[in-house]
Backbone of each chain as ProteinMPNN parsed JSONL, in Angstrom:
{"seq_chain_A": "XXXXXXXXXXXXXXXXXXXXXXXXXXXXXXXXXXXXXXXXXXXXXXXXXXXXXXXXXXXXXXXXXXXXXXXXXXXXXXXXXXXXXXXXXXXXXXXXXXXXXXXXXXXXXX", "coords_chain_A": {"N_chain_A": [[1.095, -1.729, -0.01], [0.581, 1.418, -1.451], [0.074, 5.239, -0.446], [-1.979, 5.503, -1.979], [-4.794, 4.915, -2.719], [-6.834, 3.515, -5.206], [-9.527, 2.556, -6.156], [-11.892, 0.529, -8.941], [-9.336, -1.976, -8.57], [-9.664, -3.886, -11.601], [-11.87, -3.815, -14.096], [-14.109, -4.447, -16.041], [-16.322, -3.124, -19.02], [-19.172, -2.179, -20.717], [-19.278, -0.593, -24.131], [-21.285, 1.28, -24.328], [-21.63, 2.174, -21.529], [-21.552, 3.14, -18.042], [-19.155, 4.658, -16.195], [-17.123, 4.901, -12.91], [-13.546, 5.772, -12.153], [-11.97, 6.027, -8.859], [-9.774, 7.068, -6.939], [-7.616, 7.848, -4.051], [-6.234, 9.899, -1.23], [-4.183, 9.977, 2.145], [-2.196, 11.559, 2.074], [-1.803, 13.804, 2.893], [-1.48, 16.064, 0.712], [-1.006, 18.051, -2.276], [-1.894, 17.737, -4.985], [-2.991, 16.781, -7.259], [-3.419, 13.512, -9.25], [-4.389, 12.242, -13.285], [-3.083, 8.861, -15.217], [-3.069, 7.753, -17.899], [-1.518, 4.372, -19.029], [-1.535, 2.896, -22.221], [-0.762, -0.46, -23.592], [2.666, -0.888, -23.769], [3.661, 2.261, -24.184], [4.603, 4.798, -23.402], [3.995, 6.367, -19.48], [1.131, 8.294, -19.927], [-0.158, 12.131, -19.263], [-3.069, 12.938, -18.463], [-4.693, 14.83, -16.364], [-4.835, 17.447, -14.286], [-4.648, 18.109, -10.97], [-4.629, 20.856, -8.682], [-4.919, 21.297, -5.396], [-7.128, 20.812, -5.803], [-8.535, 22.098, -7.866], [-8.392, 22.4, -11.591], [-5.752, 21.926, -13.33], [-4.609, 21.517, -15.547], [-5.34, 20.312, -18.715], [-4.557, 17.662, -21.15], [-5.737, 17.356, -23.757], [-7.934, 15.461, -23.787], [-10.989, 13.252, -24.615], [-14.111, 14.241, -24.634], [-15.895, 12.103, -22.831], [-14.071, 11.059, -21.171], [-14.407, 12.244, -17.944], [-12.677, 14.551, -15.171], [-13.612, 14.641, -11.681], [-12.738, 16.515, -8.701], [-13.605, 16.438, -5.429], [-12.791, 17.16, -3.209], [-9.279, 18.043, -1.734], [-8.491, 15.477, -1.409], [-9.625, 13.263, -2.631], [-10.484, 12.215, -5.632], [-12.263, 11.585, -8.971], [-12.689, 9.722, -11.46], [-15.151, 9.7, -14.248], [-16.378, 7.601, -16.587], [-17.868, 7.419, -20.365], [-19.714, 6.045, -22.398], [-17.242, 4.576, -23.886], [-14.511, 4.024, -26.438], [-13.573, 0.77, -27.413], [-10.917, 1.364, -27.549], [-9.586, 2.176, -25.26], [-9.491, 1.16, -23.851], [-7.192, 0.457, -21.299], [-4.258, 0.769, -18.384], [-5.015, 2.581, -15.891], [-3.673, 5.108, -14.074], [-3.567, 6.385, -10.628], [-2.245, 9.56, -9.483], [-0.483, 11.271, -6.579], [1.124, 14.343, -5.694], [4.082, 16.103, -3.452], [5.291, 19.37, -4.049], [8.006, 17.917, -4.837], [7.783, 15.673, -5.27], [6.514, 12.534, -5.723], [3.596, 10.006, -5.193], [2.424, 7.002, -6.369], [-1.235, 5.004, -7.464], [-1.877, 1.678, -7.604], [-3.562, 1.121, -9.522], [-5.828, 1.15, -12.139], [-7.462, -1.025, -13.954], [-8.451, -1.452, -17.182], [-10.587, -2.719, -19.695], [-12.511, -2.158, -22.481], [-14.902, -2.877, -24.161]], "CA_chain_A": [[0.076, 0.021, 0.031], [1.553, 3.334, -1.311], [-0.737, 5.654, 0.25], [-3.064, 6.5, -2.851], [-6.033, 4.602, -3.175], [-7.419, 3.273, -6.506], [-10.399, 1.288, -6.894], [-11.507, -1.022, -8.471], [-8.148, -2.116, -9.684], [-10.219, -4.36, -12.297], [-13.223, -3.059, -15.043], [-14.887, -4.302, -17.754], [-17.598, -2.735, -19.076], [-19.198, -1.645, -22.581], [-19.639, 1.173, -24.47], [-22.331, 2.061, -23.65], [-21.743, 1.703, -19.632], [-20.954, 4.697, -17.23], [-18.661, 4.306, -14.692], [-16.438, 5.771, -12.099], [-13.106, 5.535, -11.286], [-11.955, 6.536, -7.556], [-8.533, 7.651, -6.576], [-7.977, 8.596, -2.558], [-4.464, 9.173, -0.401], [-4.891, 10.502, 2.706], [-0.903, 11.795, 3.073], [-1.885, 15.635, 2.809], [-0.467, 15.906, -1.047], [-1.937, 19.079, -2.439], [-1.673, 17.708, -6.232], [-3.389, 15.493, -7.559], [-3.412, 13.393, -10.934], [-5.167, 11.044, -13.864], [-1.934, 8.979, -16.176], [-3.922, 6.609, -18.799], [-0.806, 3.765, -19.887], [-1.718, 1.932, -22.848], [0.123, -1.132, -24.257], [4.145, -0.058, -24.869], [3.464, 3.339, -23.867], [5.038, 5.708, -21.84], [1.949, 7.115, -19.236], [0.479, 9.616, -20.188], [-1.114, 12.995, -18.452], [-4.343, 13.805, -18.553], [-5.504, 16.034, -15.818], [-3.781, 17.417, -13.202], [-5.393, 18.853, -10.01], [-4.048, 21.723, -7.666], [-5.665, 22.41, -4.785], [-8.972, 20.762, -5.471], [-8.861, 22.953, -9.648], [-7.815, 21.768, -12.786], [-5.144, 23.06, -13.971], [-4.151, 20.878, -16.351], [-5.761, 18.657, -19.372], [-4.362, 17.408, -21.824], [-6.308, 17.055, -24.633], [-8.254, 14.017, -23.378], [-11.184, 13.459, -25.015], [-14.652, 14.276, -23.312], [-15.744, 10.824, -22.647], [-13.606, 10.485, -19.664], [-14.093, 13.607, -17.428], [-13.078, 14.498, -14.501], [-13.805, 15.495, -10.631], [-12.574, 16.215, -7.553], [-14.371, 17.204, -4.522], [-11.724, 17.559, -2.175], [-7.855, 17.427, -2.279], [-8.195, 13.65, -0.988], [-10.452, 12.88, -3.634], [-10.372, 12.377, -7.363], [-12.638, 10.463, -9.868], [-12.612, 9.703, -13.271], [-15.676, 9.847, -14.954], [-16.22, 6.465, -18.281], [-18.995, 7.545, -20.749], [-19.409, 5.708, -23.962], [-16.196, 4.808, -24.373], [-13.751, 3.026, -26.983], [-12.383, -0.255, -27.175], [-9.263, 1.519, -27.941], [-9.829, 3.371, -24.085], [-9.064, -0.095, -22.857], [-5.468, 1.051, -20.62], [-4.471, 1.184, -16.797], [-5.283, 4.274, -15.743], [-3.125, 5.802, -12.353], [-3.638, 7.687, -9.687], [-0.521, 10.258, -8.151], [-0.873, 12.308, -6.093], [2.148, 14.751, -5.048], [3.692, 17.581, -2.573], [6.621, 19.909, -4.16], [8.612, 17.468, -5.89], [7.952, 14.214, -4.277], [4.749, 11.93, -6.186], [2.728, 8.514, -5.121], [1.539, 6.157, -7.561], [-1.279, 4.505, -6.999], [-1.475, 0.046, -8.043], [-4.306, 1.575, -10.772], [-7.679, 0.377, -12.572], [-6.623, -2.008, -15.566], [-10.312, -1.146, -17.475], [-11.266, -3.39, -20.521], [-14.095, -2.281, -22.821], [-15.657, -4.161, -24.496]], "C_chain_A": [[0.784, 1.319, -0.557], [1.05, 4.201, -0.89], [-1.382, 6.664, -0.021], [-3.423, 5.292, -3.291], [-6.42, 4.34, -4.368], [-8.153, 2.205, -6.397], [-11.438, 1.643, -8.317], [-10.469, -0.68, -9.489], [-8.801, -3.291, -10.833], [-11.354, -3.547, -12.949], [-13.155, -3.576, -15.602], [-16.009, -3.714, -17.832], [-17.279, -1.941, -20.565], [-19.521, -0.191, -23.102], [-20.295, 1.547, -24.291], [-22.711, 2.434, -22.268], [-21.339, 3.418, -19.037], [-20.581, 4.022, -16.37], [-17.536, 5.389, -14.136], [-15.009, 5.108, -11.401], [-12.125, 6.517, -9.326], [-9.728, 6.909, -6.658], [-8.44, 8.329, -5.297], [-6.3, 8.138, -2.006], [-5.162, 10.697, 0.795], [-3.229, 11.036, 2.898], [0.0, 13.699, 2.908], [-1.271, 16.358, 1.348], [-2.059, 17.441, -1.267], [-2.255, 18.752, -4.045], [-2.018, 16.144, -6.317], [-3.854, 14.291, -9.189], [-3.804, 11.803, -11.766], [-3.435, 10.504, -15.442], [-3.648, 7.774, -16.656], [-2.396, 5.541, -19.213], [-1.722, 2.976, -20.21], [-0.302, 0.365, -23.211], [1.932, -0.57, -24.682], [4.57, 0.335, -25.143], [4.142, 3.767, -22.696], [3.777, 6.336, -21.435], [2.001, 8.364, -19.774], [-0.538, 11.265, -19.526], [-1.202, 13.316, -19.236], [-4.618, 14.017, -17.269], [-4.645, 15.768, -14.612], [-5.309, 18.611, -11.906], [-4.814, 19.318, -9.15], [-4.368, 21.722, -6.607], [-7.235, 22.124, -4.212], [-9.33, 21.493, -7.586], [-7.761, 22.591, -10.253], [-6.868, 22.247, -12.963], [-4.321, 22.242, -15.259], [-5.059, 19.747, -17.676], [-5.661, 18.872, -20.281], [-4.259, 17.33, -23.456], [-7.278, 16.098, -24.821], [-9.652, 14.402, -24.094], [-12.6, 12.884, -24.005], [-15.246, 13.616, -22.734], [-15.507, 10.655, -21.309], [-14.221, 12.488, -18.99], [-13.946, 13.429, -15.199], [-13.643, 15.105, -12.802], [-12.839, 15.314, -9.139], [-12.511, 17.415, -6.328], [-13.736, 17.65, -3.918], [-10.366, 17.238, -2.517], [-7.689, 16.135, -2.172], [-8.428, 13.229, -1.721], [-10.08, 12.69, -4.819], [-10.472, 11.555, -8.185], [-12.547, 10.745, -10.964], [-13.813, 9.34, -13.808], [-15.991, 8.733, -16.405], [-17.719, 7.438, -18.622], [-18.449, 6.693, -22.035], [-17.511, 5.654, -24.878], [-15.865, 4.019, -25.192], [-12.991, 1.934, -26.911], [-10.536, 0.138, -26.706], [-8.929, 2.312, -26.321], [-9.178, 2.255, -23.025], [-7.593, 0.346, -22.888], [-5.228, 0.816, -19.097], [-4.36, 2.76, -17.139], [-4.926, 4.187, -13.781], [-3.448, 6.774, -12.425], [-2.029, 8.264, -9.433], [-0.939, 10.918, -7.532], [0.643, 13.053, -5.755], [2.136, 16.034, -4.353], [5.08, 17.548, -3.478], [6.721, 18.964, -5.48], [7.94, 15.255, -6.078], [6.447, 13.439, -5.292], [5.262, 10.742, -5.171], [2.02, 7.998, -5.847], [0.389, 5.106, -6.451], [-1.215, 3.011, -7.657], [-2.656, 0.618, -9.806], [-5.228, 0.76, -11.304], [-7.249, 0.309, -13.987], [-8.759, -2.149, -16.361], [-9.863, -1.709, -18.688], [-11.989, -3.034, -20.667], [-14.111, -2.565, -24.092], [-17.139, -3.958, -25.321]], "O_chain_A": [[1.498, 2.07, 0.108], [2.122, 4.633, -0.466], [-1.601, 7.758, 0.5], [-2.737, 4.601, -4.045], [-6.331, 5.434, -4.925], [-7.71, 1.06, -6.491], [-11.698, 2.793, -8.67], [-10.386, 0.076, -10.457], [-7.764, -3.937, -10.98], [-11.777, -2.584, -12.31], [-12.053, -3.604, -16.151], [-16.765, -3.692, -16.861], [-16.327, -1.474, -21.189], [-19.874, 0.876, -22.6], [-20.076, 2.687, -23.882], [-23.796, 2.885, -21.904], [-20.971, 4.45, -19.598], [-21.144, 3.097, -15.787], [-17.161, 6.41, -14.712], [-15.027, 4.277, -10.493], [-11.933, 7.725, -9.191], [-8.951, 6.654, -5.738], [-9.077, 9.379, -5.207], [-5.567, 7.153, -2.098], [-5.912, 11.661, 0.642], [-2.893, 10.914, 4.076], [1.064, 14.316, 2.856], [-0.514, 17.327, 1.411], [-3.182, 17.677, -0.822], [-2.99, 19.621, -4.515], [-1.67, 15.056, -5.859], [-4.69, 14.655, -10.016], [-3.663, 10.675, -11.296], [-2.922, 11.283, -16.245], [-4.644, 7.332, -16.083], [-1.9, 6.209, -20.12], [-2.523, 2.403, -19.472], [0.903, 0.473, -22.982], [2.258, 0.012, -25.717], [5.518, 0.128, -25.9], [4.246, 3.352, -21.542], [2.849, 6.728, -22.143], [2.88, 9.206, -19.957], [-1.759, 11.129, -19.458], [-0.583, 13.738, -20.212], [-4.922, 12.905, -16.836], [-4.08, 14.796, -14.112], [-6.274, 19.356, -12.077], [-4.231, 18.477, -8.466], [-3.946, 22.851, -6.359], [-8.003, 22.503, -3.328], [-10.312, 21.205, -8.271], [-6.609, 22.459, -9.841], [-6.969, 23.45, -12.719], [-3.308, 22.757, -15.731], [-5.313, 18.564, -17.449], [-6.205, 19.842, -20.808], [-3.272, 17.27, -24.188], [-7.559, 15.813, -25.985], [-9.815, 15.605, -24.303], [-12.642, 11.962, -23.191], [-15.52, 14.174, -21.671], [-16.296, 10.265, -20.448], [-14.317, 13.543, -19.617], [-14.555, 12.773, -14.354], [-14.153, 16.223, -12.879], [-12.388, 14.272, -8.663], [-11.932, 18.491, -6.178], [-13.897, 18.869, -3.853], [-10.104, 16.388, -3.367], [-6.781, 15.585, -2.795], [-7.555, 12.431, -2.063], [-8.979, 13.201, -5.022], [-9.562, 10.786, -8.496], [-12.349, 11.854, -11.46], [-13.665, 8.134, -14.003], [-15.728, 9.331, -17.448], [-18.45, 7.98, -17.793], [-17.323, 6.63, -22.528], [-16.928, 6.239, -25.79], [-16.578, 3.015, -25.188], [-11.858, 1.975, -26.431], [-9.594, -0.344, -26.077], [-7.947, 3.054, -26.298], [-8.631, 2.371, -21.929], [-6.898, 0.559, -23.882], [-6.295, 0.639, -18.51], [-3.957, 3.579, -17.965], [-5.452, 3.653, -12.805], [-3.639, 7.669, -13.248], [-0.991, 7.625, -9.256], [-2.039, 11.359, -7.868], [1.492, 12.195, -5.511], [1.222, 16.858, -4.308], [5.793, 16.573, -3.715], [6.108, 18.985, -6.547], [7.859, 14.244, -6.775], [5.413, 14.101, -5.386], [6.336, 10.477, -4.63], [0.902, 8.463, -6.067], [0.651, 4.621, -5.35], [-0.295, 3.017, -8.475], [-2.304, 0.381, -10.962], [-5.379, -0.376, -10.856], [-6.865, 1.13, -14.819], [-9.784, -2.739, -16.021], [-8.727, -1.349, -18.998], [-12.799, -3.032, -19.741], [-13.226, -2.417, -24.934], [-17.813, -4.941, -25.631]]}, "seq_chain_B": "XXXXXXXXXXXXXXXXXXXXXXXXXXXXXXXXXXXXXXXXXXXXXXXXXXXXXXXXXXXXXXXXXXXXXXXXXXXXXXXXXXXXXXXXXXXXXXXXXXXXXXXXXXXXXX", "coords_chain_B": {"N_chain_B": [[12.638, 20.968, -26.921], [12.196, 18.616, -24.249], [13.012, 15.526, -23.176], [13.374, 12.376, -22.002], [16.097, 9.65, -22.821], [16.478, 6.184, -22.109], [18.351, 3.342, -21.435], [19.062, 0.001, -21.557], [16.06, -0.834, -23.264], [15.242, -2.618, -22.903], [16.12, -5.958, -21.17], [17.555, -8.914, -19.962], [18.776, -10.655, -17.609], [21.134, -12.96, -15.699], [20.618, -14.416, -12.871], [21.597, -12.55, -9.764], [24.126, -11.283, -11.148], [25.668, -7.801, -11.608], [23.228, -4.527, -12.318], [22.787, -1.983, -14.514], [20.767, 0.303, -15.224], [20.619, 2.955, -17.892], [19.578, 6.458, -17.882], [18.822, 9.111, -19.72], [18.579, 13.137, -20.343], [17.438, 15.884, -22.157], [17.066, 18.614, -20.747], [17.51, 21.107, -18.626], [16.748, 20.104, -15.092], [14.957, 19.954, -12.039], [14.892, 17.426, -10.599], [15.136, 14.347, -10.381], [12.683, 10.638, -10.278], [13.161, 7.672, -10.088], [11.412, 5.099, -10.956], [9.438, 2.054, -10.364], [8.021, -0.569, -11.848], [5.615, -3.277, -11.843], [4.638, -6.27, -12.956], [2.251, -6.583, -12.271], [0.959, -3.857, -12.294], [0.917, -1.033, -10.539], [2.761, 1.778, -9.672], [5.922, 2.039, -7.811], [7.682, 4.377, -6.1], [11.019, 4.561, -5.961], [13.228, 6.373, -6.277], [13.969, 9.146, -5.188], [15.802, 12.568, -6.735], [18.486, 14.732, -6.735], [21.233, 15.187, -6.938], [24.419, 13.301, -6.976], [24.08, 10.37, -5.471], [21.992, 8.248, -4.425], [21.77, 5.101, -1.576], [19.679, 2.359, -1.225], [19.022, -0.658, -0.154], [19.812, -3.517, -1.861], [19.853, -1.398, -4.421], [21.227, 0.827, -6.015], [21.5, 4.95, -7.178], [22.444, 7.339, -9.257], [23.33, 10.841, -9.937], [24.23, 13.016, -12.092], [25.145, 15.984, -13.176], [25.567, 18.078, -14.623], [26.576, 16.258, -17.286], [24.053, 15.521, -17.406], [22.554, 12.952, -17.001], [22.524, 10.148, -15.849], [21.734, 6.907, -12.919], [20.391, 3.795, -12.97], [21.382, 1.101, -10.216], [21.795, -1.974, -9.424], [22.703, -4.281, -7.344], [23.977, -7.748, -7.024], [21.313, -9.336, -8.002], [18.08, -10.429, -8.034], [15.322, -12.685, -8.924], [12.463, -11.952, -8.315], [13.156, -8.656, -8.503], [12.414, -8.719, -10.757], [10.887, -6.966, -12.888], [8.949, -3.624, -14.499], [11.643, -0.562, -15.266], [11.319, 2.7, -14.815], [12.973, 6.093, -15.189], [11.904, 9.886, -14.37], [11.713, 12.737, -14.895], [11.886, 15.892, -13.366], [10.175, 18.344, -13.867], [10.733, 21.967, -13.892], [9.594, 25.145, -11.198], [8.098, 25.777, -9.707], [5.157, 24.745, -10.773], [5.088, 21.151, -10.366], [6.239, 19.044, -12.859], [6.239, 15.852, -14.519], [8.033, 14.21, -17.298], [7.926, 11.431, -18.652], [10.364, 8.651, -19.017], [10.683, 5.663, -21.824], [10.744, 3.543, -20.222], [12.955, 0.5, -18.988], [12.381, -2.782, -19.644], [13.035, -5.227, -17.121], [14.881, -8.354, -16.602], [15.79, -10.681, -14.549], [16.826, -14.092, -14.626], [16.206, -17.158, -13.016]], "CA_chain_B": [[12.156, 20.11, -26.485], [12.134, 17.627, -22.829], [12.911, 14.581, -23.595], [14.233, 11.744, -21.741], [15.982, 8.091, -23.055], [16.584, 5.276, -21.248], [18.525, 1.955, -22.256], [18.086, -0.494, -22.874], [14.558, -0.868, -23.776], [14.813, -4.685, -22.077], [17.402, -6.342, -20.622], [17.483, -9.412, -19.235], [20.303, -11.249, -16.973], [21.067, -14.074, -14.844], [20.289, -13.82, -11.277], [23.169, -12.482, -9.153], [24.106, -10.105, -12.494], [25.063, -6.761, -11.544], [22.692, -4.311, -13.956], [22.961, -1.193, -15.015], [20.222, 0.885, -16.509], [20.295, 4.697, -18.335], [18.764, 7.927, -18.503], [19.537, 10.219, -19.968], [17.63, 14.015, -20.098], [17.589, 16.612, -22.218], [16.999, 20.257, -20.676], [17.784, 20.881, -16.537], [15.777, 19.554, -14.307], [14.764, 20.224, -10.655], [14.642, 16.405, -9.593], [14.918, 12.783, -11.287], [12.727, 9.988, -9.945], [13.664, 5.945, -10.331], [9.92, 4.119, -10.273], [9.287, 0.994, -10.787], [6.178, -0.768, -12.257], [5.778, -4.619, -11.069], [3.301, -6.327, -14.059], [0.474, -6.126, -11.627], [0.795, -2.571, -12.684], [1.39, -0.092, -9.716], [4.445, 2.258, -10.038], [6.926, 2.65, -6.915], [8.667, 5.57, -6.251], [12.189, 3.925, -5.762], [14.443, 7.087, -5.291], [14.545, 10.908, -5.73], [17.023, 12.498, -6.858], [18.924, 16.179, -7.272], [22.068, 15.13, -6.732], [25.262, 12.668, -6.326], [24.805, 9.403, -4.966], [21.251, 7.901, -3.053], [21.45, 3.617, -1.865], [18.759, 1.705, -0.564], [19.294, -1.717, 0.002], [20.177, -3.416, -3.542], [19.334, -0.318, -5.347], [21.438, 2.273, -6.111], [20.509, 5.468, -8.459], [23.492, 8.087, -9.362], [22.991, 11.516, -11.148], [25.09, 14.294, -12.303], [24.203, 17.27, -13.174], [26.234, 18.851, -15.866], [26.092, 15.267, -18.294], [22.882, 15.534, -17.417], [22.81, 11.183, -17.139], [21.403, 9.303, -14.436], [21.863, 5.821, -13.107], [19.849, 2.865, -11.474], [22.265, -0.214, -10.612], [21.638, -2.929, -8.895], [23.78, -6.104, -6.968], [23.141, -9.215, -6.775], [19.84, -9.464, -8.575], [17.167, -11.55, -8.094], [14.073, -12.828, -9.575], [12.119, -10.714, -7.704], [13.794, -8.013, -9.093], [12.202, -8.348, -12.242], [10.072, -5.472, -13.482], [9.703, -2.225, -15.347], [12.067, 0.481, -14.621], [11.463, 4.064, -15.528], [12.76, 7.267, -14.619], [11.562, 10.513, -14.841], [12.603, 14.21, -15.027], [10.87, 16.63, -12.938], [11.222, 19.473, -14.036], [9.79, 23.285, -12.954], [10.232, 25.308, -9.53], [6.765, 25.425, -8.695], [4.599, 23.335, -10.259], [5.997, 20.371, -10.994], [5.73, 18.438, -14.044], [6.722, 14.799, -15.087], [8.136, 14.002, -18.053], [8.893, 10.114, -18.262], [11.053, 8.194, -20.306], [9.651, 4.641, -22.018], [11.166, 2.108, -19.382], [13.448, -0.808, -19.071], [11.732, -4.17, -19.117], [14.015, -5.997, -16.747], [13.802, -10.331, -16.332], [16.428, -11.496, -13.711], [16.479, -15.346, -14.674], [16.675, -17.81, -11.621]], "C_chain_B": [[12.839, 19.095, -25.076], [11.858, 16.822, -23.647], [14.012, 13.384, -22.622], [14.23, 10.34, -21.769], [16.461, 7.76, -21.947], [17.4, 4.271, -21.977], [19.159, 1.697, -21.127], [17.313, -0.884, -22.468], [14.214, -2.363, -23.067], [16.488, -4.901, -21.963], [17.35, -7.245, -19.36], [18.904, -10.474, -18.675], [20.436, -12.343, -16.094], [21.165, -13.899, -13.743], [21.795, -13.711, -10.438], [24.19, -11.211, -10.237], [24.361, -8.764, -11.934], [24.779, -5.189, -12.765], [23.124, -2.524, -13.321], [22.326, -0.645, -15.535], [20.22, 2.557, -16.702], [19.537, 5.469, -18.335], [19.758, 8.757, -18.209], [17.934, 11.346, -20.528], [17.991, 15.178, -20.539], [17.616, 18.308, -22.499], [17.236, 20.185, -18.772], [16.889, 20.79, -16.142], [15.885, 19.895, -12.767], [15.253, 18.63, -10.307], [15.012, 15.066, -11.064], [13.736, 11.764, -10.653], [13.734, 8.837, -10.85], [12.358, 5.783, -10.037], [10.479, 2.845, -11.001], [8.361, 0.372, -10.301], [6.688, -2.735, -12.832], [4.648, -4.817, -12.746], [1.584, -6.445, -13.269], [-0.539, -4.508, -11.864], [1.249, -1.121, -11.567], [2.53, 0.009, -9.678], [4.756, 2.395, -8.273], [7.884, 2.937, -6.854], [10.147, 5.163, -5.646], [13.48, 5.18, -4.798], [13.91, 8.653, -6.033], [15.62, 11.416, -5.649], [17.383, 14.45, -7.497], [20.167, 16.762, -7.611], [22.856, 14.587, -6.152], [24.493, 11.206, -6.386], [23.331, 8.757, -3.997], [21.506, 6.025, -3.308], [20.327, 3.06, -1.181], [18.729, 0.251, -0.943], [19.776, -1.878, -0.989], [20.37, -2.115, -4.21], [20.213, 0.697, -4.767], [20.94, 3.507, -7.083], [21.601, 6.762, -7.669], [23.186, 9.143, -10.218], [24.385, 12.23, -11.55], [24.91, 15.087, -13.391], [24.412, 17.846, -14.796], [26.607, 17.586, -17.577], [24.692, 14.486, -18.602], [22.145, 13.546, -17.731], [22.991, 11.104, -15.559], [21.426, 7.748, -14.316], [21.548, 4.99, -12.292], [21.238, 1.499, -12.221], [21.195, -1.061, -8.97], [22.338, -4.06, -9.054], [23.578, -6.267, -6.481], [22.193, -9.265, -6.936], [19.526, -10.936, -8.589], [15.952, -11.503, -8.896], [13.263, -11.426, -9.395], [12.005, -9.125, -8.416], [13.449, -7.645, -10.934], [10.995, -7.184, -12.86], [9.676, -4.4, -15.2], [10.231, -0.964, -14.962], [11.901, 1.781, -15.414], [12.131, 4.975, -14.501], [11.862, 8.611, -15.288], [11.738, 11.553, -14.274], [11.416, 15.221, -14.065], [11.522, 17.888, -12.854], [9.924, 20.643, -13.956], [10.203, 23.944, -11.584], [9.053, 25.316, -8.744], [5.092, 24.336, -9.197], [5.853, 22.049, -10.867], [5.777, 19.178, -11.852], [6.913, 16.974, -14.212], [7.506, 14.778, -16.539], [9.081, 12.73, -18.064], [9.925, 9.633, -20.0], [9.857, 6.483, -20.249], [9.693, 3.321, -20.756], [12.118, 0.865, -19.889], [12.551, -2.115, -18.206], [13.243, -5.022, -18.44], [13.561, -7.619, -16.262], [15.69, -10.156, -15.545], [15.955, -12.923, -13.811], [17.378, -15.805, -13.357], [18.626, -19.397, -12.249]], "O_chain_B": [[14.06, 18.942, -25.052], [11.023, 16.876, -24.55], [15.232, 13.542, -22.574], [13.345, 9.63, -21.292], [16.812, 8.476, -21.009], [17.221, 4.254, -23.195], [19.609, 2.367, -20.197], [17.378, -1.391, -21.348], [13.15, -2.937, -22.833], [17.511, -4.365, -22.389], [17.198, -6.867, -18.199], [19.812, -10.886, -19.397], [19.309, -12.619, -15.684], [21.979, -13.024, -13.448], [22.758, -14.478, -10.46], [24.885, -10.355, -9.69], [23.289, -8.237, -11.637], [25.552, -4.795, -13.637], [23.54, -2.082, -12.25], [22.695, -0.596, -16.708], [19.872, 3.317, -15.799], [18.505, 5.164, -18.932], [20.67, 9.061, -17.44], [16.828, 10.948, -20.894], [18.747, 15.832, -19.82], [17.891, 19.012, -23.47], [17.081, 19.245, -17.992], [15.934, 21.347, -16.683], [17.014, 20.109, -12.325], [16.232, 18.666, -9.562], [15.06, 15.131, -12.292], [13.59, 12.594, -9.756], [14.569, 8.964, -11.746], [11.96, 6.228, -8.96], [11.408, 2.628, -11.779], [7.852, 0.384, -9.18], [7.497, -3.225, -13.62], [4.114, -3.925, -13.405], [0.403, -6.4, -13.613], [-1.71, -4.144, -11.752], [1.961, -0.243, -12.055], [3.368, -0.893, -9.649], [3.868, 2.821, -7.535], [8.901, 2.359, -7.24], [10.295, 5.686, -4.541], [14.119, 5.16, -3.745], [13.594, 8.961, -7.182], [16.466, 11.075, -4.823], [16.771, 15.13, -8.321], [20.466, 17.839, -8.128], [22.817, 14.747, -4.932], [24.278, 10.856, -7.546], [23.533, 8.763, -2.782], [21.503, 5.484, -4.414], [20.154, 3.751, -0.177], [18.394, -0.023, -2.096], [20.308, -0.9, -1.514], [21.543, -1.996, -4.565], [20.173, 1.259, -3.673], [19.998, 3.219, -7.822], [21.717, 7.109, -6.493], [22.758, 8.791, -11.317], [25.487, 11.81, -11.199], [24.503, 14.683, -14.48], [23.643, 17.962, -15.75], [26.825, 18.046, -18.698], [24.304, 13.585, -19.345], [21.375, 13.204, -18.628], [23.41, 11.745, -14.595], [21.194, 7.121, -15.35], [21.981, 4.982, -11.14], [21.708, 1.138, -13.3], [20.408, -0.757, -8.074], [22.619, -4.708, -10.062], [23.076, -5.748, -5.484], [21.613, -9.263, -5.85], [20.095, -11.988, -8.879], [15.569, -10.484, -9.47], [13.326, -10.341, -9.972], [10.956, -8.582, -8.763], [13.875, -6.895, -11.813], [10.329, -7.964, -13.541], [10.008, -4.489, -16.382], [9.483, -0.193, -14.36], [12.323, 1.882, -16.565], [12.005, 4.825, -13.286], [11.27, 8.541, -16.365], [11.949, 11.503, -13.062], [10.199, 15.124, -14.221], [12.521, 18.382, -12.332], [8.708, 20.447, -13.952], [11.049, 23.391, -10.881], [8.913, 25.007, -7.561], [4.331, 23.635, -8.531], [6.924, 22.083, -11.474], [5.038, 18.301, -11.403], [8.132, 17.06, -14.057], [7.454, 15.953, -16.903], [10.271, 12.656, -17.757], [10.069, 9.986, -21.171], [8.956, 6.134, -19.486], [8.855, 2.449, -20.531], [12.018, 0.36, -21.008], [12.23, -2.359, -17.043], [14.238, -5.332, -19.094], [12.499, -8.03, -15.793], [16.594, -9.544, -16.114], [14.89, -13.211, -13.267], [18.413, -15.388, -12.839], [19.198, -20.048, -11.375]]}, "name": "protein", "num_of_chains": 2, "seq": "XXXXXXXXXXXXXXXXXXXXXXXXXXXXXXXXXXXXXXXXXXXXXXXXXXXXXXXXXXXXXXXXXXXXXXXXXXXXXXXXXXXXXXXXXXXXXXXXXXXXXXXXXXXXXXXXXXXXXXXXXXXXXXXXXXXXXXXXXXXXXXXXXXXXXXXXXXXXXXXXXXXXXXXXXXXXXXXXXXXXXXXXXXXXXXXXXXXXXXXXXXXXXXXXXXXXXXXXXXXX"}
């Protein structure tokens, strides 16, 4: 356990479903991130939240919708996904230059 | 352009061998992370360093700021060290962002 908890660990969803990924940290970090890792590719930054405010959206399609209700929780709402969205979704938090990562959610879109 | 290059891309070695993974970056950074990702997906931060050398158990990380180069060494390698090792440079001095290397897949055979 790293201090950043992601649920669920695995998710299989159809293209018409709506689901949400959850990330939680109680490390007192002020920034939280969503990353996508597709097979054999480097991590891609999706969203950044600093003190609950979204500071970065890396041209992510609108079928991915982040929510940060407080500095400890981060959600990624998913709807009408495509098979190419199947990937490992990693949450991270940071304070200064130090980062902590969650274990990821392995998402399969069928 | 900010780039992080890792080598080798893949490395297979016998148990007990001394392992070196290299990382080069193209622009000035405020720190560099070495991270480990096991097949399950979760990422663990091994080191964050901005100068010199750090050691933790059988792992040693060094960085040469002038040459923009860092190395991760594993002494007395063991099959449980098999994982993907990723370096990521930290840029910025107030809003820290990570620039990711592509990772080195390490397999240690018994």
